[in-house]
ROTOR-223070 format. One line per 4 residues: number of its first residue (from 1); for each residue x, y, z of C-alpha. Coordinates in steps of 0.02 Angstrom, whole numbers. Layout:
% residues N
NUM> X Y Z; ...;
END
This chain:
% residues 496
1> 1417 2131 874; 1446 2300 914; 1580 2419 841; 1762 2413 924;
5> 1738 2593 972; 1580 2572 1067; 1663 2421 1162; 1826 2521 1201;
9> 1716 2674 1268; 1618 2555 1381; 1771 2481 1449; 1850 2641 1482;
13> 1680 2703 1570; 1700 2579 1686; 1895 2537 1735; 1931 2743 1716;
17> 1782 2817 1757; 1720 2695 1878; 1524 2700 1807; 1388 2579 1852;
21> 1325 2473 1716; 1153 2555 1713; 1233 2724 1690; 1349 2659 1549;
25> 1206 2585 1457; 1101 2749 1465; 1247 2847 1420; 1297 2747 1267;
29> 1129 2706 1203; 1132 2503 1214; 1038 2389 1325; 1127 2347 1496;
33> 1150 2160 1465; 1268 2230 1318; 1361 2317 1431; 1370 2155 1559;
37> 1423 2032 1409; 1586 2168 1350; 1644 2164 1544; 1616 1988 1553;
41> 1721 1950 1407; 1859 2039 1483; 1843 1955 1645; 1763 2065 1759;
45> 1695 1976 1912; 1521 1945 1904; 1503 2040 2076; 1552 2206 2001;
49> 1450 2195 1850; 1291 2168 1933; 1197 2279 2037; 1157 2232 2224;
53> 1027 2103 2222; 917 2028 2352; 976 1855 2322; 1148 1908 2373;
57> 1158 1841 2550; 1101 1693 2464; 1221 1659 2341; 1344 1545 2440;
61> 1197 1432 2482; 1133 1445 2304; 1311 1392 2238; 1340 1266 2358;
65> 1185 1170 2325; 1200 1198 2145; 1376 1109 2149; 1291 972 2245;
69> 1146 956 2123; 1207 1032 1971; 1001 974 1887; 896 1035 2058;
73> 751 1140 1954; 753 1325 1995; 569 1327 2068; 643 1192 2200;
77> 786 1283 2213; 663 1445 2257; 568 1364 2390; 734 1314 2479;
81> 786 1506 2483; 618 1579 2523; 616 1464 2682; 767 1546 2733;
85> 695 1712 2709; 732 1762 2537; 581 1877 2491; 590 1895 2303;
89> 468 1827 2172; 516 1660 2067; 535 1742 1895; 668 1843 1943;
93> 754 1711 2043; 746 1591 1890; 838 1724 1786; 981 1745 1899;
97> 992 1552 1936; 1023 1529 1740; 1196 1616 1768; 1230 1535 1921;
101> 1204 1357 1852; 1365 1256 1819; 1397 1215 1641; 1476 1069 1582;
105> 1657 1136 1502; 1656 1127 1307; 1746 951 1242; 1877 977 1122;
109> 1915 850 989; 2055 783 889; 2051 772 702; 2023 587 643;
113> 2144 530 510; 2121 363 428; 2211 252 276; 2140 241 126;
117> 2033 81 108; 2044 74 320; 1876 126 366; 1680 168 321;
121> 1538 240 429; 1355 167 414; 1192 242 487; 1017 253 447;
125> 932 429 407; 742 469 427; 672 541 283; 470 545 331;
129> 344 427 277; 243 369 140; 69 308 133; 51 133 23;
133> -110 71 14; -165 65 195; 6 39 260; 104 207 320;
137> 273 170 289; 440 239 377; 570 307 243; 736 265 287;
141> 911 292 195; 1047 177 227; 1206 275 200; 1368 211 201;
145> 1536 341 193; 1718 295 150; 1807 376 281; 1966 432 174;
149> 1891 489 6; 1713 525 84; 1633 424 -61; 1429 405 -7;
153> 1316 254 -55; 1145 307 -4; 999 147 -34; 815 193 16;
157> 721 54 113; 546 51 173; 584 -6 343; 753 -48 457;
161> 740 -235 445; 899 -350 454; 883 -377 262; 885 -192 235;
165> 1026 -182 327; 1125 -337 256; 1052 -290 78; 1109 -97 86;
169> 1292 -169 152; 1321 -280 -15; 1238 -149 -143; 1368 -34 -31;
173> 1518 -148 -51; 1461 -183 -235; 1458 -5 -283; 1633 31 -203;
177> 1722 -97 -307; 1783 -181 -134; 1774 -194 70; 1839 -86 195;
181> 1926 -166 334; 1815 -91 464; 1655 -17 481; 1594 78 625;
185> 1418 66 670; 1290 161 802; 1227 67 925; 1091 8 829;
189> 994 -185 845; 1041 -244 713; 1211 -229 759; 1222 -238 943;
193> 1097 -343 1034; 1154 -285 1221; 1299 -176 1290; 1365 -143 1464;
197> 1519 -24 1456; 1653 -109 1359; 1561 -282 1357; 1463 -298 1187;
201> 1345 -427 1130; 1346 -418 916; 1195 -472 820; 1266 -635 760;
205> 1190 -621 592; 1303 -463 572; 1440 -566 636; 1410 -689 496;
209> 1397 -561 378; 1551 -471 426; 1659 -646 424; 1600 -683 261;
213> 1657 -505 187; 1810 -495 280; 1796 -326 383; 1784 -290 563;
217> 1601 -219 650; 1671 -81 774; 1525 20 855; 1556 184 925;
221> 1550 241 1128; 1350 289 1176; 1289 429 1137; 1454 475 1051;
225> 1410 524 869; 1534 625 822; 1651 452 830; 1565 430 656;
229> 1559 619 609; 1584 578 420; 1415 489 401; 1308 601 521;
233> 1363 757 396; 1333 654 227; 1156 637 297; 1133 809 357;
237> 1214 851 160; 1089 727 117; 943 824 179; 990 983 120;
241> 1055 949 -61; 938 796 -116; 775 798 -19; 694 957 -18;
245> 571 964 -160; 604 791 -240; 476 721 -315; 476 526 -351;
249> 369 391 -390; 409 244 -316; 562 147 -235; 655 103 -360;
253> 643 285 -439; 688 358 -293; 834 245 -264; 881 284 -453;
257> 898 465 -400; 984 450 -249; 1138 344 -341; 1141 492 -483;
261> 1151 614 -330; 1294 525 -257; 1389 531 -418; 1349 703 -496;
265> 1323 788 -341; 1422 728 -181; 1560 630 -297; 1624 798 -386;
269> 1614 910 -230; 1805 951 -152; 1859 820 -72; 1855 891 118;
273> 2038 789 169; 2115 877 3; 2068 1026 -72; 2149 976 -234;
277> 2046 837 -281; 1869 787 -300; 1789 656 -178; 1765 545 -362;
281> 1956 567 -368; 1991 515 -210; 1877 362 -222; 1977 296 -375;
285> 2142 304 -265; 2058 209 -122; 1975 85 -216; 2117 -12 -251;
289> 2144 -8 -71; 2000 -97 -21; 1953 -282 11; 1913 -399 -125;
293> 1739 -454 -142; 1697 -624 -91; 1674 -771 -224; 1495 -794 -181;
297> 1346 -692 -123; 1289 -690 80; 1104 -710 104; 1034 -538 125;
301> 849 -562 194; 754 -573 350; 726 -743 403; 577 -783 514;
305> 487 -916 577; 296 -917 578; 162 -1025 607; 26 -1088 472;
309> -162 -1086 520; -295 -1199 465; -288 -1070 292; -151 -1088 180;
313> -73 -924 206; 86 -864 311; 99 -688 399; 251 -573 365;
317> 252 -394 404; 60 -365 413; 15 -471 242; -31 -640 212;
321> 55 -731 75; -6 -912 2; 75 -1070 1; 22 -1247 -45;
325> -111 -1324 69; -7 -1470 118; 97 -1370 239; -61 -1294 337;
329> -51 -1308 529; 147 -1290 543; 295 -1194 539; 358 -1142 405;
333> 517 -1011 369; 499 -841 313; 636 -763 194; 607 -598 137;
337> 719 -476 43; 661 -296 -9; 585 -374 -163; 555 -554 -139;
341> 452 -657 -7; 493 -849 -7; 426 -983 123; 525 -1134 172;
345> 508 -1291 233; 649 -1362 293; 767 -1324 135; 639 -1319 14;
349> 563 -1161 -44; 395 -1212 -78; 330 -1059 -125; 408 -863 -180;
353> 299 -689 -191; 340 -529 -260; 340 -434 -61; 202 -306 -33;
357> 237 -171 74; 48 -126 109; -59 -183 251; -162 -348 267;
361> -142 -386 91; -176 -551 47; -50 -619 -96; -95 -769 -185;
365> -19 -894 -306; -168 -949 -413; -106 -1133 -429; -101 -1142 -244;
369> -298 -1090 -228; -326 -1220 -384; -244 -1356 -295; -337 -1334 -124;
373> -523 -1304 -214; -459 -1487 -326; -412 -1576 -167; -590 -1513 -66;
377> -676 -1570 -221; -588 -1742 -222; -621 -1766 -34; -822 -1743 -57;
381> -808 -1861 -200; -707 -1985 -87; -804 -1991 57; -961 -2038 -70;
385> -872 -2156 -145; -831 -2238 34; -999 -2246 59; -1050 -2327 -94;
389> -924 -2460 -73; -1005 -2506 76; -1179 -2490 23; -1163 -2570 -160;
393> -985 -2639 -172; -988 -2655 -354; -1041 -2472 -386; -830 -2452 -397;
397> -838 -2539 -569; -997 -2442 -620; -894 -2277 -586; -715 -2320 -669;
401> -813 -2370 -829; -910 -2212 -829; -745 -2116 -811; -676 -2223 -958;
405> -822 -2163 -1066; -795 -1972 -1019; -937 -1953 -878; -901 -1839 -730;
409> -874 -1932 -572; -926 -1819 -472; -1096 -1807 -529; -1105 -2005 -551;
413> -1054 -2017 -364; -1199 -1856 -308; -1328 -1969 -447; -1308 -2128 -366;
417> -1306 -2061 -180; -1480 -2001 -209; -1529 -2166 -272; -1470 -2259 -124;
421> -1568 -2115 -13; -1738 -2134 -130; -1717 -2334 -156; -1623 -2408 -18;
425> -1471 -2514 -49; -1554 -2685 -97; -1647 -2599 -237; -1497 -2502 -281;
429> -1377 -2649 -284; -1492 -2759 -387; -1504 -2629 -506; -1323 -2579 -531;
433> -1276 -2757 -550; -1399 -2752 -702; -1330 -2608 -767; -1174 -2677 -749;
437> -1217 -2842 -859; -1316 -2720 -997; -1147 -2633 -1003; -1243 -2468 -976;
441> -1133 -2382 -869; -1202 -2218 -809; -1319 -2158 -680; -1467 -2160 -804;
445> -1481 -2344 -856; -1478 -2382 -649; -1610 -2245 -611; -1712 -2342 -772;
449> -1691 -2523 -700; -1759 -2447 -522; -1907 -2359 -620; -1951 -2514 -730;
453> -1948 -2643 -593; -2054 -2512 -482; -2197 -2516 -623; -2181 -2708 -663;
457> -2214 -2714 -460; -2369 -2598 -457; -2286 -2487 -329; -2256 -2301 -358;
461> -2080 -2229 -354; -2014 -2153 -196; -2026 -1989 -164; -1854 -1922 -73;
465> -1922 -1809 65; -1806 -1740 194; -1882 -1660 347; -1801 -1527 446;
469> -1712 -1571 605; -1833 -1500 704; -1919 -1645 819; -2099 -1554 818;
473> -2088 -1573 639; -2016 -1742 658; -2158 -1827 740; -2299 -1712 686;
477> -2469 -1787 629; -2565 -1743 495; -2757 -1780 472; -2800 -1826 284;
481> -2915 -1712 211; -3092 -1756 152; -3074 -1747 -51; -3268 -1741 -84;
485> -3267 -1545 -5; -3183 -1486 -163; -3316 -1554 -281; -3425 -1450 -184;
489> -3331 -1294 -218; -3350 -1310 -410; -3534 -1352 -389; -3514 -1517 -482;
493> -3659 -1621 -482; -3555 -1789 -409; -3546 -1689 -263; -3721 -1735 -213;
END
């Protein structure tokens, strides 16, 4: 701004004395652009303000071209006038074009007034990122503002998924003590799936939620943020009044501080629509006009179908959650809230975990892993039992008796299988019969019977040697060594 006396002097020198812009600027001690600005504000045509220029003969062509192609770059327009004879350089030409390019006229807006309880506005605000383990998570603020009282609700989340979107609405309605009759949204995917002109396809989950609470979801026009200016200003206020230099430990701590800010800072300021009362006072007047809360709660969770592989884990949001091993190789439904993750098969919840916002984390229920280990052990015992049943039918009675006396069945099955490999099915079958007859129901008794019978027959007990699967070893012929050479080593007289 320049003093009024200087502005009056510039105008007098131009209109009365007919001085040129450069002369006025030198004599008044100001820049020539200042003189031009003063004259332009008084409606002096640009042709009278500017000095004659090389571009003047081309102005009609330039104006017509810019009128037809308003976004045509100055560099391309310079090439076009150079072809037509313009001798000037591109830099000076670009400055001239910036003043000639047609500008969109400023749009005026009416002040929108709403009735108490009639409307609320919702939007997300981005507040940087936070490192959680190996994951870099986006910190987002769910902001919902009552349009009449300007009472805000703020809740921070680590994503903008449907579960957080619905959870924020339910928490806001509970905090306000009621539901507005309509809520304005931006064109976010959790609200609008597709839009072509006035044809809108809403997200069906949002429609179910809105129908449950009895309000109308209404998206604003594309690129028309002014239609929900109340929530836009609240987010800007949140950035300047709450977020700078804020220290917080975790998400619950951040949300406690956000709730305190809404009540103690944003709530005590003067109501923008009525300076005679605060936002809190206006909200108390508006609350009886809100719709009542529904009797039952709408499920506010993400619902995602995932396929479980051969390991008993379901992957959701870059983390693995365990479930009973009987549900592997099938699809399960993940129901996730900001705090919990539930895994469902049909209508049954088969697992529930605390949600992790890490990346690549493995969240396990110890009972799921223990059940899988036990099933693997029983499977090994079961396959061994099946082999014994075919080779030694009465081994089942021996094992049952051993179990009743407190012996370990897995060890008993493994011991009988080793005896079966070493002595053969016929010998073990007879030994088991003798052990049952003597009521000696353990593997050691069977082994003693086998060794006693071998001793009585004068045959050495078999030695189980398991050769490698390599055919060179399987068919290897070894020539026995003459043992007399060992006697010659120690000089024994028997070697003579």
